[in-house]
C-alpha positions as CSV (number, residue, x, y, z in Angstrom):
1,M,-62.9,21.2,51.9
2,T,-65.2,19.7,49.8
3,G,-66.7,17.5,52.5
4,A,-66.5,20.2,54.8
5,L,-68.8,22.4,52.5
6,Q,-71.2,19.6,52.2
7,M,-71.6,19.7,55.8
8,E,-72.3,23.0,56.2
9,Q,-76.0,22.7,55.4
10,P,-77.7,24.7,58.5
11,R,-79.4,21.6,60.4
12,T,-81.2,23.5,63.4
13,R,-83.8,25.3,60.9
14,A,-86.0,23.9,58.2
15,R,-87.7,25.5,55.1
16,L,-90.4,24.3,53.2
17,H,-90.1,22.7,49.8
18,E,-92.2,25.8,48.5
19,P,-90.7,28.6,50.5
20,V,-91.6,32.0,51.4
21,S,-91.2,34.2,48.1
22,P,-91.4,37.5,47.1
23,L,-94.5,38.1,44.5
24,A,-94.5,40.7,41.2
25,V,-93.8,44.3,42.5
26,P,-94.6,47.4,41.8
27,A,-95.7,48.2,38.1
28,N,-94.0,51.9,38.3
29,R,-90.6,50.3,38.7
30,L,-87.9,52.3,36.7
31,G,-86.1,49.4,35.3
32,V,-83.3,46.7,35.6
33,A,-80.1,45.7,34.1
34,S,-80.5,43.6,31.1
35,G,-80.8,39.8,31.3
36,G,-78.7,36.8,31.0
37,R,-74.8,38.4,31.5
38,I,-72.8,36.3,33.7
39,F,-71.1,38.9,35.9
40,E,-68.4,36.4,37.4
41,K,-67.4,32.8,38.0
42,S,-65.1,33.1,41.2
43,K,-62.3,30.9,41.9
44,S,-63.7,27.8,43.9
45,V,-63.4,27.4,47.8
46,G,-60.7,24.8,48.3
47,G,-61.3,23.0,45.1
48,G,-64.6,23.0,45.8
49,W,-67.6,24.8,44.5
50,A,-67.4,28.0,42.5
51,A,-69.7,31.0,42.9
52,A,-71.8,31.9,39.9
53,A,-73.6,35.3,39.5
54,A,-76.1,36.3,36.6
55,V,-79.0,38.6,35.9
56,L,-82.0,36.5,35.1
57,P,-84.2,37.6,31.7
58,D,-86.7,39.0,34.4
59,G,-84.1,41.3,35.6
60,R,-83.6,39.2,39.1
61,L,-80.0,38.9,40.1
62,H,-79.1,35.1,40.9
63,L,-76.3,34.2,43.4
64,Q,-75.2,30.8,43.9
65,Q,-72.4,28.7,45.5
66,G,-72.6,25.3,46.9
67,P,-75.7,25.2,49.2
68,I,-76.6,28.9,49.0
69,D,-78.8,29.8,46.2
70,I,-80.0,33.2,46.4
71,V,-82.5,35.3,44.2
72,A,-82.1,38.8,44.7
73,E,-84.0,42.0,43.1
74,A,-83.3,45.9,43.5
75,F,-85.7,48.6,41.9
76,G,-84.7,52.0,40.8
77,P,-83.1,53.4,37.7
78,A,-81.2,50.9,35.5
79,E,-77.8,52.3,36.4
80,A,-78.4,52.2,39.8
81,V,-79.9,48.7,39.7
82,A,-76.6,47.6,37.8
83,A,-74.3,49.2,40.4
84,A,-76.6,47.4,43.0
85,Y,-76.1,44.0,41.7
86,H,-72.2,44.3,41.3
87,R,-72.0,45.4,45.0
88,A,-74.0,42.2,45.9
89,V,-72.0,39.9,43.7
90,R,-68.7,41.4,45.3
91,R,-70.3,40.8,48.6
92,F,-71.3,37.4,47.9
93,A,-67.9,36.1,46.2
94,T,-66.5,35.6,50.0
95,V,-69.7,34.6,52.0
96,L,-69.3,30.6,51.8
97,E,-65.4,30.8,52.5
98,E,-66.3,33.0,55.5
99,L,-68.5,30.7,56.7
100,V,-66.6,27.4,56.2
101,A,-63.8,29.1,58.0
102,E,-65.8,29.3,61.4
103,L,-67.8,26.1,60.7
104,P,-67.1,24.2,64.1
105,A,-67.6,27.2,66.2
106,L,-70.9,28.0,64.2
107,R,-72.1,24.6,65.2
108,S,-71.4,24.9,68.7
109,E,-73.2,26.9,71.6
110,D,-71.0,29.3,72.8
111,R,-67.4,29.4,71.1
112,P,-66.2,32.6,70.0
113,L,-66.7,34.1,66.2
114,Q,-65.0,36.8,64.4
115,G,-66.3,37.1,60.7
116,E,-69.2,39.6,60.1
117,I,-71.5,37.0,59.2
118,A,-70.9,34.7,62.0
119,V,-70.8,37.4,64.3
120,A,-74.5,38.5,62.9
121,M,-75.5,34.8,63.4
122,S,-74.5,34.5,67.2
123,A,-76.3,37.9,67.5
124,A,-79.6,36.9,66.3
125,V,-79.8,33.6,68.0
126,A,-78.4,34.9,71.7
127,P,-81.9,36.4,72.9
128,F,-83.2,33.3,72.6
129,R,-81.0,31.1,74.9
130,P,-81.2,29.7,77.5
131,A,-83.0,27.4,75.1
132,F,-80.6,25.4,73.2
133,I,-79.7,27.1,70.0
134,T,-76.7,27.4,67.5
135,P,-75.9,30.5,65.3
136,M,-76.4,28.0,62.7
137,A,-80.1,28.4,63.2
138,A,-79.6,31.9,61.4
139,V,-77.2,31.3,58.7
140,A,-79.3,31.7,55.8
141,G,-80.8,34.6,57.1
142,A,-77.7,36.4,58.3
143,V,-76.6,35.9,54.5
144,A,-79.5,37.1,52.8
145,D,-79.1,40.4,55.3
146,R,-75.6,40.9,54.1
147,V,-76.5,40.7,50.4
148,V,-79.4,43.2,50.8
149,A,-77.0,45.5,52.7
150,A,-74.9,45.5,49.7
151,M,-77.3,46.5,47.4
152,A,-78.3,49.7,49.2
153,G,-77.2,52.9,47.7
154,P,-78.1,56.3,45.7
155,E,-81.7,55.9,43.8
156,I,-82.5,52.0,45.4
157,T,-85.7,52.5,46.6
158,H,-86.3,48.9,47.5
159,A,-84.7,45.5,47.4
160,Y,-84.7,41.9,48.6
161,A,-82.6,39.2,48.7
162,N,-84.3,35.4,48.9
163,N,-81.8,32.6,50.1
164,G,-83.7,29.4,50.1
165,G,-87.1,31.5,51.4
166,D,-85.3,33.4,53.9
167,I,-85.9,36.8,52.8
168,A,-83.8,40.1,53.8
169,L,-85.5,43.2,52.8
170,L,-84.3,46.7,52.1
171,L,-87.2,49.1,52.3
172,T,-86.4,53.0,52.1
173,P,-89.1,55.6,53.5
174,G,-92.6,55.2,51.6
175,A,-91.4,51.6,49.9
176,E,-93.4,48.3,50.2
177,L,-93.0,44.9,49.3
178,T,-95.6,42.2,48.7
179,A,-94.6,38.5,49.7
180,A,-96.2,35.4,48.8
181,L,-96.3,32.5,51.8
182,A,-96.5,29.0,50.8
183,V,-98.4,27.7,53.6
184,T,-101.5,24.7,54.3
185,G,-104.6,25.8,52.6
186,G,-103.6,28.2,49.8
187,L,-101.2,31.2,49.0
188,D,-101.3,33.9,51.4
189,R,-99.9,37.4,50.7
190,V,-98.2,39.8,53.2
191,T,-97.1,43.5,52.3
192,I,-94.3,45.0,54.4
193,R,-94.3,48.7,54.4
194,A,-91.0,50.6,55.4
195,A,-92.7,51.9,58.7
196,D,-93.4,48.4,59.7
197,G,-89.9,47.7,61.5
198,V,-89.7,44.0,59.5
199,R,-86.8,43.5,57.5
200,G,-87.0,39.6,57.4
201,I,-89.2,36.8,56.7
202,A,-88.1,33.2,57.4
203,T,-90.1,29.6,57.5
204,S,-89.3,26.7,59.4
205,G,-91.2,23.4,59.8
206,W,-90.3,19.7,60.1
207,R,-91.3,18.9,56.6
208,G,-88.6,21.2,55.3
209,R,-84.9,20.0,54.0
210,S,-83.3,20.5,57.4
211,F,-84.3,19.0,60.8
212,S,-86.9,20.4,63.4
213,L,-87.6,19.2,67.1
214,G,-91.2,20.0,66.7
215,I,-94.3,19.0,64.4
216,A,-95.2,22.5,62.6
217,D,-95.9,21.8,59.2
218,A,-95.0,25.7,58.6
219,V,-93.8,28.7,60.8
220,T,-93.6,31.7,59.2
221,V,-91.9,35.0,60.9
222,L,-91.7,38.6,60.6
223,A,-89.1,40.3,62.3
224,P,-86.3,43.1,62.5
225,T,-83.7,41.2,60.3
226,A,-83.8,38.1,58.4
227,A,-81.4,36.3,60.9
228,M,-83.7,37.0,63.6
229,A,-86.8,35.7,61.6
230,D,-84.3,32.6,61.0
231,A,-83.7,32.0,64.4
232,A,-87.5,32.6,65.9
233,A,-89.2,30.8,63.1
234,T,-86.8,27.7,64.2
235,M,-87.7,28.1,67.9
236,I,-91.5,28.7,67.3
237,A,-91.3,25.5,64.6
238,N,-89.8,23.6,67.6
239,A,-92.3,24.6,70.1
240,V,-95.1,23.4,68.2
241,D,-95.0,20.2,69.4
242,L,-96.8,17.1,71.4
243,P,-94.0,15.4,73.6
244,G,-94.5,11.8,74.2
245,H,-97.3,11.6,71.6
246,D,-97.4,8.2,69.7
247,G,-98.0,9.4,66.5
248,I,-95.1,11.0,66.3
249,R,-91.7,9.6,65.0
250,R,-88.3,11.0,66.0
251,R,-84.8,10.0,65.5
252,P,-81.3,11.2,67.0
253,A,-80.1,13.9,64.8
254,R,-76.8,12.3,64.5
255,D,-78.3,9.1,62.8
256,C,-79.9,11.3,60.1
257,Q,-76.7,13.6,59.7
258,A,-73.5,12.6,61.4
259,D,-72.2,16.1,61.5
260,S,-75.7,18.0,63.0
261,D,-75.2,20.4,65.4
262,L,-78.3,19.1,67.1
263,G,-76.2,16.1,68.5
264,D,-78.3,13.4,69.9
265,R,-81.5,15.4,70.2
266,L,-84.4,13.7,68.9
267,V,-85.9,15.2,65.5
268,T,-89.1,14.7,63.9
269,V,-89.3,12.1,60.8
270,A,-93.1,11.6,60.8
271,V,-96.3,13.2,62.1
272,A,-99.5,10.9,61.7
273,P,-103.1,12.3,61.2
274,L,-103.8,14.5,64.8
275,T,-107.0,14.6,66.3
276,A,-108.5,18.3,66.6
277,S,-107.4,18.4,70.3
278,D,-104.2,17.6,69.6
279,R,-103.5,20.2,66.7
280,A,-104.9,22.8,68.8
281,S,-102.4,21.6,71.8
282,A,-99.6,21.8,69.7
283,L,-100.4,25.1,68.1
284,D,-101.2,26.7,71.3
285,R,-97.8,25.8,72.5
286,G,-95.9,27.4,69.6
287,L,-98.4,30.3,70.0
288,A,-97.5,31.0,73.3
289,A,-93.5,31.0,72.3
290,A,-94.3,33.3,69.4
291,E,-96.3,35.9,71.8
292,G,-93.7,35.6,74.2
293,F,-90.8,36.6,71.6
294,L,-93.5,39.4,70.2
295,A,-93.7,41.0,73.8
296,R,-89.7,40.9,73.8
297,R,-89.8,42.7,70.4
298,L,-87.8,39.8,68.7
299,I,-90.0,39.2,66.0
300,V,-93.1,41.7,64.5
301,G,-95.6,38.8,63.8
302,A,-95.9,34.9,63.1
303,A,-97.9,32.6,61.3
304,L,-98.0,28.8,62.5
305,Y,-99.7,25.9,60.7
306,L,-100.2,22.0,61.4
307,Q,-102.4,19.8,59.5
308,G,-104.6,22.3,58.2
309,E,-104.8,24.6,61.0
310,A,-103.4,28.2,62.0
311,R,-102.4,30.5,64.5
312,L,-101.6,34.0,63.8
313,T,-100.3,36.8,66.1
314,G,-98.7,40.3,65.6
315,R,-98.4,41.8,62.0
316,M,-99.2,38.3,60.5
317,K,-102.9,38.9,61.9
318,E,-103.4,41.1,58.7
319,V,-102.4,38.9,56.1
320,R,-104.5,39.0,53.1
321,H,-106.1,35.8,52.0
322,D,-106.9,35.9,48.3
């Protein structure tokens, strides 16, 4: 079973080494649970990794098991936050086991799925077909969605769950959160308000720890859920491309990782410095895909980055450059 857990790494998507991450939040927060306490260590999954949960010294909740590493935070009175964290820990305890149980089906395009997270992953990728995409394109976002949903409760005004850069948001009326976007050229910030309809942020690109069919350094997407943002970021990053360009090296995904759900599809492994014309062409391809998704209300905004140049659409046009 340990081997299966290692193969669980999502490979139809990518994250930056410096992923999107929430910044410091409102100064008027009412307090959090005390730091440093270990909530629990669950039994290992099939003799593999054990789940661990702890409240960090700064009041954030850290959840970790195998490839899943989440930092979450809820806002409200200390007692309400402590209760929210306990709910999140209980929900997290079975997440990896649920995913491993359906892993072969999650790596396929059209096999039936049963679990709550698996069904959410399938629903998130379905609108992007008939293009190739498997539910694994939404795994990190779907897990973040489940964790943040568990934190909802009395007196919790807002919360987030950051799963390796794919972020799910909980915002009650009037609440907002500001996120920092790690992108080429500096640190940009976007403030998400409850009325914006954004509950997920995700980033994809060829430089991440997972595979991409395109050449984007980064594509960050705002969407109604983290699972949808995750899937859309994958698809837009794939669309930022220059097919046949001799400065781009690709390899079959299966040669890079034997169990990849991308099979023999060619994934990007190197991109040479591009001309201004080539950068514009690749970014415009991705922007066309993003604006198509925006028109269908699958996303709320997107920012596309390639070798120092960017394209923005939707809500991302309002990003602050500090």
